[in-house]
C-alpha positions in Angstrom: 7.7 -21.5 21.7 4.7 -19.3 22.6 5.3 -16.0 24.3 2.5 -15.5 26.8 4.3 -14.7 30.1 7.2 -12.6 31.3 9.3 -15.7 31.8 8.7 -17.0 28.3 9.5 -13.5 26.9 12.9 -13.5 28.7 13.6 -17.0 27.4 12.7 -16.0 23.8 14.9 -12.9 24.0 17.9 -15.1 25.1 17.1 -17.6 22.3 17.0 -15.0 19.6 20.3 -13.5 20.8 21.7 -17.0 21.2 23.2 -16.1 24.5 22.9 -17.7 27.9 24.8 -15.1 29.9 22.3 -12.2 29.8 19.9 -13.3 32.5 20.6 -10.3 34.6 20.2 -7.7 31.9 17.4 -9.0 29.8 14.8 -7.5 32.2 16.5 -4.2 31.5 16.0 -4.6 27.8 12.3 -5.4 28.4 11.9 -2.4 30.7 13.5 -0.1 28.1 11.2 -1.5 25.4 8.2 -0.7 27.7 9.4 2.9 28.1 9.7 3.2 24.3 6.2 1.7 23.7 4.7 4.2 26.1 6.0 7.0 23.9 4.8 5.4 20.7 1.7 3.2 21.3 -1.7 4.9 21.5 -4.4 2.2 21.7 -7.9 2.3 23.1 -6.9 -0.3 25.7 -4.7 2.3 27.2 -7.7 4.7 27.7 -8.8 5.4 31.3 -11.3 7.8 32.9 -10.7 9.7 36.1 -13.3 11.8 37.9 -12.8 14.5 40.5 -14.4 17.5 42.1 -13.0 20.6 40.5 -13.2 23.5 43.0 -9.7 25.1 42.8 -7.4 26.3 40.2 -5.1 23.2 40.4 -6.1 19.5 40.6 -3.9 16.5 41.0 -3.4 14.4 37.8 -3.6 10.6 37.8 -0.3 8.9 38.6 -0.4 6.8 35.5 -1.2 9.6 33.0 0.7 9.6 29.7 -1.4 12.0 27.6 -4.8 13.6 28.0 -7.5 12.9 25.4 -10.3 15.1 26.6 -11.5 16.8 29.7 -15.0 18.0 30.5 -17.2 19.1 33.3 -20.5 17.3 33.8 -22.2 20.7 34.2 -21.1 21.7 30.7 -22.5 20.3 27.4 -19.2 20.7 25.6 -15.7 19.5 26.5 -13.1 22.0 27.8 -10.4 23.2 25.5 -6.8 22.2 26.1 -4.4 25.2 25.9 -0.7 25.8 26.4 0.8 27.3 29.5 1.5 30.5 27.6 -2.1 30.8 26.6 -3.2 30.1 30.2 -1.0 32.9 31.4 -2.4 35.3 28.7 -6.0 34.4 29.7 -5.3 35.1 33.4 -3.5 38.4 32.7 -6.2 39.6 30.3 -9.0 38.7 32.6 -7.3 39.8 35.8 -7.5 36.2 37.0 -11.3 35.8 36.5 -13.4 33.5 38.6 -16.3 31.5 37.0 -17.2 28.3 35.3 -14.0 26.8 33.8 -13.7 26.5 30.1 -10.0 25.9 29.5 -7.4 23.6 31.0 -3.6 23.0 30.8 -1.1 20.6 32.2 1.1 22.4 34.7 3.8 20.2 36.2 1.9 17.3 37.9 -1.4 19.2 38.0 -4.3 20.1 35.8 -4.9 23.8 35.8 -8.3 25.3 34.8 -9.5 28.7 33.8 -11.4 30.6 35.0 -10.7 29.7 38.6 -13.8 27.8 39.7 -16.5 29.8 41.4 -17.9 26.6 43.0 -17.6 22.9 42.8 -17.8 21.1 39.5 -17.6 17.5 38.6 -14.8 16.8 36.1 -14.0 13.8 34.0 -10.6 13.3 32.4 -10.2 10.7 29.6 -6.5 9.9 29.1 -3.9 7.4 27.9 -2.5 5.5 30.8 0.9 3.9 31.3 1.5 0.3 30.4 1.2 -2.2 33.2 4.8 -3.2 33.5 5.8 -6.9 33.3 7.5 -8.5 36.3 7.8 -11.8 38.1 4.6 -10.9 39.9 2.8 -9.3 36.9 3.5 -11.9 34.3 1.4 -10.5 31.4 -0.5 -7.5 30.1 -2.7 -6.7 27.1 0.3 -6.0 24.8 2.1 -9.2 25.5 -1.2 -11.2 25.2 -2.1 -9.7 21.8 1.2 -8.4 20.4 4.1 -10.5 21.8 6.2 -9.5 18.7 6.2 -5.9 19.9 7.7 -6.9 23.2 10.2 -9.4 21.6 11.5 -7.0 18.9 11.4 -4.1 21.3 13.6 -5.9 23.8 15.9 -7.1 21.0 16.3 -3.6 19.7 17.3 -2.4 23.2 19.8 -5.2 23.4 21.8 -4.0 20.3 23.6 -1.0 21.9 24.5 -3.1 24.9 25.9 -5.9 22.8 27.4 -3.4 20.3 25.6 -5.3 17.6 25.0 -2.5 15.0 24.4 -5.0 12.3 21.2 -6.3 13.9 19.9 -3.0 15.2 18.4 -2.1 11.8 16.7 -5.4 11.6 15.2 -5.3 15.1 14.2 -1.6 14.5 12.3 -2.4 11.3 10.5 -5.4 12.9 9.7 -3.4 16.0 8.4 -0.4 14.0 6.1 -2.7 12.0 4.6 -4.2 15.2 4.0 -0.8 16.7 2.4 0.5 13.5 0.1 -2.6 13.5 -1.0 -2.0 17.1 -1.9 1.7 16.5 -3.6 0.8 13.2 -5.7 -1.9 14.9 -6.9 0.6 17.5 -7.9 3.2 14.8 -9.8 0.6 12.9 -11.6 -0.7 16.0 -12.6 2.9 17.0 -13.9 3.7 13.5 -15.9 0.5 13.2 -13.8 -0.7 10.2 -15.6 1.8 8.0 -12.7 4.3 7.7 -13.0 8.0 8.0 -15.8 9.9 6.3 -15.4 13.2 4.5 -17.8 15.7 5.7 -18.8 18.3 3.2 -20.7 21.4 4.2 -23.0 23.2 1.9 -23.4 27.0 2.0 
């Protein structure tokens, strides 16, 4: 049976478990699998861009942000450097909270903090990994299910094991799920490197 929709995925999970009494909890297994995939999958299809005017110390982050990739100001020729909150505090203390063109940023709660505090209005662009579009009765598919249904299937089956107290199958589902996730991430790396692999750069002095 093909797995191309949310409904087909739920049916396949029930078939693999050989159970017909889990209709109400299988959606929970799928939701838990999605939460785990968001922690482990980093694919170019998850990349999004968000633009905003940066004119204050703090700016609101996109609601679907998982992890920043890079942030730059259009007025700058190089991207801004991501630093820790501790480093951000050190910079502010050492410079007595300087004002100027921002060069550094950090994630502070649900906001993006820049340093120095902007002395005007700058156009910023954030490239980031976004959350997965969750499956539901109204959103019946997404890019992972369309291209990697095994990740969803084994992920849901893995999440079912603790509920069913099926320790014997947990290792099997875990191994199959890990293999699917590894393939997804590897595919993304190959696509972004053009299939040529990484090149070693040697500098001469």
